[in-house]
C-alpha positions in Angstrom: 67.8 -3.5 28.0 64.8 -2.2 26.0 65.7 -0.3 22.8 63.8 2.0 20.5 63.9 0.8 16.9 62.6 2.5 13.8 61.6 1.7 10.2 62.6 5.1 8.8 64.9 3.7 6.1 62.3 1.2 4.9 59.5 3.9 5.0 61.6 6.4 3.0 62.1 3.7 0.3 58.4 2.9 0.3 57.5 6.6 0.0 58.9 7.2 -3.5 62.5 6.8 -2.2 62.3 9.9 -0.1 65.8 11.2 0.6 67.1 11.8 4.2 67.2 15.5 3.3 63.5 15.6 2.2 62.5 13.8 5.4 64.6 16.2 7.5 62.9 19.2 5.9 59.4 17.8 6.5 60.2 16.9 10.1 62.0 20.2 10.9 65.4 18.7 11.7 68.8 18.2 10.0 69.8 15.4 7.7 72.5 14.4 10.2 69.8 13.9 12.8 67.8 11.6 10.4 71.0 9.6 9.7 71.7 9.1 13.4 68.1 8.1 14.1 68.1 5.6 11.3 71.4 4.1 12.5 70.0 3.8 16.1 72.7 6.1 17.4 70.2 8.8 18.5 66.7 8.6 20.0 64.5 11.5 18.9 62.5 13.7 21.2 58.8 12.7 21.4 57.9 15.8 19.4 60.4 15.0 16.6 59.2 11.3 16.6 55.7 12.5 16.0 56.8 14.9 13.3 58.7 12.1 11.5 55.6 9.8 11.7 53.5 12.7 10.4 55.8 13.1 7.4 54.9 9.5 6.5 51.3 10.1 7.3 51.5 7.2 9.8 50.8 6.6 13.5 53.9 6.8 15.7 53.8 3.1 16.5 54.2 2.2 12.8 57.5 4.2 12.6 59.0 3.6 16.1 58.9 0.4 18.2 60.0 0.0 21.8 61.1 -3.4 23.1 63.8 -5.9 23.9 66.7 -6.3 21.5 
């Protein structure tokens, strides 16, 4: 079954070791939401996915990937 994967943890590290809280504030969600997304336990809404990508100043496809496991 296809799965949505993300590179959020790696991107946070690459962006001056941004904390989960900093990313949550930039994306307009909670730290718990960022944790769940990073762990693959929660798939963000399309709007939140775009806001997360925007927080890294990257296109959506560089943060989230859709494909087979």
